[in-house]
C-alpha positions in Angstrom: 0.0 0.0 0.0 1.3 3.4 -1.0 1.6 6.4 1.4 -1.5 8.1 -0.1 -3.8 5.1 0.0 -6.7 5.3 2.4 -7.2 2.5 4.9 -11.0 2.2 4.5 -10.6 1.9 0.7 -8.1 -0.9 1.1 -10.5 -2.7 3.6 -13.3 -2.3 1.1 -11.2 -3.9 -1.6 -10.3 -6.8 0.7 -13.9 -7.5 1.5 -14.7 -7.6 -2.2 -11.8 -10.0 -2.7 -13.2 -12.2 0.1 -16.4 -12.5 -1.9 -14.4 -13.5 -4.9 -12.5 -16.1 -2.9 -15.8 -17.8 -1.9 -15.9 -19.2 -5.5 -12.6 -21.0 -5.3 -13.3 -24.7 -5.9 -10.6 -26.2 -3.7 -11.8 -26.1 -0.1 -8.3 -26.0 1.3 -7.2 -23.1 -0.9 -10.5 -21.3 -0.3 -10.2 -21.5 3.4 -6.5 -20.4 3.3 -7.3 -17.3 1.2 -10.3 -16.3 3.3 -8.3 -16.7 6.5 -5.4 -14.6 5.1 -7.8 -11.8 3.9 -9.5 -11.7 7.4 -6.1 -11.4 9.0 -5.2 -8.5 6.7 -8.4 -6.7 7.6 -7.7 -7.2 11.4 -4.2 -5.8 11.0 -5.4 -2.7 9.1 -7.9 -2.0 11.9 -4.9 -1.1 14.1 -4.1 1.9 11.8 -6.1 5.1 11.6 -4.0 6.5 8.8 -1.5 5.0 6.4 2.1 5.2 7.7 4.2 7.9 6.1 6.0 5.5 3.7 3.2 3.0 3.2 2.6 -0.5 4.4 3.3 -4.1 3.3 1.2 -7.0 4.7 2.2 -10.7 4.3 -0.3 -13.4 5.4 -0.3 -17.1 4.8 0.8 -20.5 5.9 4.3 -22.1 5.5 5.2 -25.7 5.6 8.2 -26.9 7.6 11.1 -28.6 5.8 9.7 -32.1 6.5 6.2 -31.0 5.3 4.7 -32.5 8.4 3.8 -29.2 10.2 2.3 -25.9 9.0 2.9 -22.6 10.6 0.9 -19.4 10.2 2.8 -16.4 9.0 1.6 -12.8 9.7 4.0 -10.0 9.0 3.3 -6.3 8.8 6.1 -4.0 7.6 6.1 -0.2 7.8 8.6 0.4 5.0 11.7 2.6 5.5 11.1 4.2 2.0 7.9 5.1 0.1 6.1 2.2 -1.6 6.0 2.9 -5.3 2.8 1.0 -6.2 -0.3 -0.6 -4.8 -0.5 -4.4 -5.4 -2.6 -7.3 -4.1 -1.2 -10.7 -4.9 -2.4 -14.2 -4.0 0.2 -16.7 -4.8 2.2 -19.7 -3.5 5.1 -17.4 -2.4 5.6 -13.9 -0.9 6.6 -11.3 -3.5 9.3 -9.2 -2.0 10.5 -7.2 -5.0 9.3 -3.9 -3.6 11.3 -4.4 -0.4 14.4 -5.7 -2.3 14.2 -2.5 -4.4 14.2 -0.4 -1.3 17.3 -2.1 0.0 19.0 -1.4 -3.4 18.2 2.3 -3.2 20.7 3.1 -0.6 22.7 6.3 -1.2 26.2 5.7 -2.5 29.2 7.8 -1.7 32.5 7.5 -3.6 35.9 7.6 -2.1 39.2 8.4 -3.9 42.3 7.5 -1.7 45.4 8.8 -3.3 49.1 8.9 -2.2 52.5 8.6 -3.8 52.3 4.8 -3.8 49.0 4.4 -5.7 45.3 5.1 -5.7 42.1 3.3 -4.4 38.5 3.9 -5.5 35.7 2.7 -3.3 32.0 3.3 -2.5 30.1 3.3 0.8 26.4 2.4 0.6 24.0 1.4 3.4 25.9 -1.0 5.6 28.5 -2.0 3.1 31.8 -0.6 1.7 33.4 -1.9 -1.5 36.7 -1.4 -3.2 36.0 -0.8 -6.9 39.6 -0.5 -8.2 43.1 0.2 -7.1 46.5 0.5 -8.7 50.1 1.0 -7.6 52.4 3.8 -8.6 56.0 4.8 -7.8 56.5 8.5 -8.1 60.0 9.8 -8.0 61.0 11.4 -4.7 62.9 14.6 -4.1 66.6 14.1 -3.6 69.8 16.0 -2.8 71.3 15.8 -6.3 72.3 19.3 -7.4 74.4 20.9 -10.0 73.4 21.1 -13.6 71.0 18.1 -13.3 68.8 19.6 -10.6 66.4 21.2 -13.1 66.2 18.1 -15.2 65.3 16.0 -12.2 62.7 18.5 -11.2 61.1 18.4 -14.7 61.1 14.6 -14.6 59.4 14.6 -11.2 56.8 17.2 -12.3 56.0 15.3 -15.5 55.6 12.0 -13.6 53.3 13.8 -11.0 51.2 15.3 -13.8 50.8 12.0 -15.6 49.8 10.4 -12.3 47.2 13.0 -11.6 45.8 12.6 -15.1 45.5 8.8 -14.6 43.8 9.3 -11.2 41.2 11.7 -12.6 40.5 9.6 -15.8 39.9 6.4 -13.7 37.7 8.4 -11.3 35.5 9.5 -14.2 35.2 5.9 -15.3 34.3 4.7 -11.8 31.9 7.4 -10.7 30.3 8.9 -13.9 27.8 7.1 -16.0 26.0 8.7 -19.0 27.6 12.0 -18.2 25.9 11.9 -14.7 27.5 11.0 -11.4 26.4 7.6 -10.0 27.2 8.6 -6.4 25.7 11.3 -4.3 29.1 12.7 -3.2 32.9 12.3 -3.5 35.4 12.2 -0.6 39.0 12.7 -1.6 41.5 11.4 0.9 45.3 11.3 0.8 48.7 12.1 2.4 50.3 15.4 2.0 49.3 17.8 -0.7 48.6 15.3 -3.5 44.9 15.1 -2.7 44.7 18.9 -3.0 46.4 18.8 -6.4 43.9 16.3 -7.6 40.9 18.2 -6.2 42.0 21.5 -7.9 43.2 19.9 -11.1 41.3 21.0 -14.3 41.6 17.3 -15.4 39.0 16.3 -12.7 35.6 15.6 -14.3 33.3 18.6 -13.9 30.5 16.4 -12.6 32.8 15.0 -9.9 34.1 18.4 -8.9 30.5 19.6 -8.4 29.8 16.8 -5.9 33.1 16.9 -4.0 32.1 16.9 -0.4 35.4 17.1 1.5 39.1 16.3 1.5 40.6 14.5 4.5 44.1 13.8 5.7 45.0 10.2 6.3 48.2 8.5 7.6 48.5 5.9 4.8 46.9 4.8 1.6 45.2 1.6 0.5 42.5 -0.2 2.3 43.6 1.1 5.7 43.4 4.6 4.4 39.9 3.9 3.0 38.7 2.8 6.5 40.3 5.9 8.1 38.7 8.1 5.5 35.3 6.8 6.2 35.7 7.7 9.9 37.1 11.2 9.2 34.4 12.0 6.6 31.5 10.9 8.9 30.2 14.4 9.4 30.1 15.1 5.6 28.5 11.8 4.7 25.5 12.2 7.0 23.4 9.5 8.7 24.3 6.4 6.7 24.0 3.0 8.3 27.7 1.9 8.1 28.7 5.0 10.0 26.0 4.5 12.6 26.9 0.9 13.1 30.6 1.7 13.6 29.8 4.4 16.2 27.5 1.9 18.0 30.1 -0.8 18.1 32.8 1.8 19.2 30.6 2.7 22.2 30.3 -1.0 23.0 34.0 -1.5 22.9 34.5 1.7 25.0 32.3 0.3 27.8 34.2 -3.0 27.8 37.5 -1.1 28.0 36.3 0.8 31.0 35.3 -2.5 32.7 31.7 -1.3 32.8 28.8 -3.6 33.9 26.4 -1.7 31.6 27.1 -4.1 28.7 27.0 -7.8 28.3 28.0 -10.1 25.4 27.8 -13.7 24.3 24.6 -15.7 23.9 24.5 -16.8 27.5 24.7 -13.4 29.2 22.5 -11.6 26.6 19.7 -14.2 26.9 19.8 -14.0 30.7 19.6 -10.2 30.5 16.8 -10.4 27.9 14.7 -12.7 30.1 15.3 -10.3 33.0 14.1 -7.3 31.0 17.2 -5.2 31.7 18.4 -4.7 28.1 17.9 -1.2 26.6 19.5 -2.1 23.2 20.6 -5.4 21.8 23.2 -5.6 19.0 22.9 -8.7 16.7 24.9 -9.8 13.7 22.6 -10.1 10.7 24.2 -13.5 9.8 24.0 -15.1 13.2 23.2 -18.8 13.1 21.7 -19.0 16.6 18.2 -20.4 17.0 15.8 -20.6 19.9 14.9 -24.3 20.4 12.2 -25.6 22.7 12.5 -29.2 23.9 10.0 -31.6 25.4 10.6 -34.7 27.5 8.8 -37.7 25.9 8.7 -39.6 29.2 6.3 -36.9 30.7 3.8 -37.1 27.9 4.4 -33.4 27.0 3.5 -32.2 30.6 7.0 -30.8 31.2 9.6 -29.0 29.0 13.2 -30.1 29.2 15.0 -27.9 31.6 18.5 -27.7 30.3 20.6 -25.7 28.0 23.0 -26.9 25.3 25.1 -25.4 22.5 25.7 -27.5 19.4 26.1 -27.2 15.7 24.4 -30.5 15.1 20.7 -30.6 15.9 20.7 -34.3 16.2 22.8 -34.0 19.3 20.0 -32.2 21.0 17.5 -34.9 20.6 18.7 -37.4 23.1 17.6 -38.8 26.5 14.0 -38.9 25.5 13.9 -35.3 24.3 12.3 -34.0 21.2 12.3 -30.6 19.5 8.9 -28.8 19.8 9.8 -25.7 17.9 12.8 -23.9 16.5 13.0 -20.2 15.6 15.9 -18.0 14.4 17.2 -15.8 17.2 16.6 -12.5 15.4 13.0 -13.5 14.6 12.4 -14.5 18.2 13.9 -11.2 19.5 11.7 -9.2 17.1 8.6 -11.0 18.3 9.3 -10.5 22.0 10.7 -7.0 21.7 7.6 -5.2 22.8 7.4 -7.3 26.0 10.9 -6.2 27.1 10.8 -2.6 25.8 14.2 -3.1 24.2 15.4 -2.0 20.8 17.2 -4.2 18.3 20.2 -3.1 16.2 21.1 -5.5 13.4 24.6 -5.0 12.1 26.7 -6.4 9.3 30.3 -7.3 9.3 31.4 -4.9 6.4 33.7 -2.8 8.5 36.7 -3.6 10.7 34.9 -2.7 13.9 31.8 -4.7 13.2 33.9 -7.6 12.0 35.8 -7.6 15.3 32.5 -7.5 17.2 31.2 -10.5 15.3 34.3 -12.6 15.8 35.1 -11.7 19.4 31.6 -11.8 20.9 29.8 -14.2 18.5 27.8 -11.4 17.0 25.6 -10.9 20.1 25.9 -8.1 22.6 23.7 -5.7 24.6 23.6 -2.4 26.4 21.9 -2.7 29.9 19.6 -0.3 31.6 21.6 -0.6 34.8 24.8 -2.3 36.0 24.5 -6.0 36.5 27.1 -8.7 37.2 26.7 -12.0 35.4 28.1 -15.3 36.6 30.6 -17.0 34.3 28.5 -20.2 34.3 26.1 -21.2 31.6 22.4 -20.3 31.5 20.1 -21.4 34.3 18.4 -24.7 33.8 15.0 -23.2 33.4 16.0 -20.9 30.6 15.4 -21.5 26.9 17.8 -23.5 24.8 19.9 -21.6 22.2 21.6 -23.6 19.5 24.1 -22.2 16.9 
């Protein structure tokens, strides 16, 4: 649903579709479609007006991998960017093209990292950074040779420098200009010494790139390390892009750990204890975490008692032992999202596309949290009456 669509008109359309669904011959399909439409109508009754960017509703039933159990799926998404078109689809799968398009619309910023040893071209978009191209160069250095050869050496040095600047600007145009229009919102020029200034003021720099040049920053070295440093130094000019926000969030987390603060916790054991206690203000989770919430039942008690133990394993078959069976399994991120309102906590999902976030994912298993107040956790595993978490 688009931002301008009216709720009552959408509900009216769904009621008409429900009448059409009554004529579906297959009873199973007819009941499924009618149930999904009713669920959509119930969801829409919680909204008085359409959210500012529109709304996406997904309703249906999903079979488990073994096709023995069926789970009802009901997802309501207030999109981060405006929905481009209204569509109603009844199919065997969910159509996510609109959401995928929003993810691909992230603003891109170009980076040119130049020094006497070479040049690197990269882009930062959303939560990712990417090196597009880089090359090495060896410019002649100043030396103490004098006499009649001093001017000749100076001319050679200036000629090599001019050719290098020309090469840098020509490749920049190929990387960041398409159809005579820039393919990035802005350009950040980083480098050591005055070489970056020479490039930024050079008439050889493409006019379209000169118009979107945001800032120039001084870095200690070139290459990939200089690229990472340039992203930090240009944060103010880039604005609120996710990769900068994630790095700042993880930096605050590391700072609390360095201070020995009890206002943070990390690791699946401590975080899940704090989540169950309701003392987490913000939880940080890696978007590729493999943890799942698994509920076990003891077969010997005829389902009257849940298994009261915790185990970590990368093999699900190891969990089903001693008369235990898996009742349900849900990815950790999905379970956190469903129980978020109960704890009043916020969830920050990060990627590992920067050195800081990569260190967080490797060192702490991709799970950490900021607490509402200081709390000391025991080094032992989870209490026996807590849920089971399995990577």
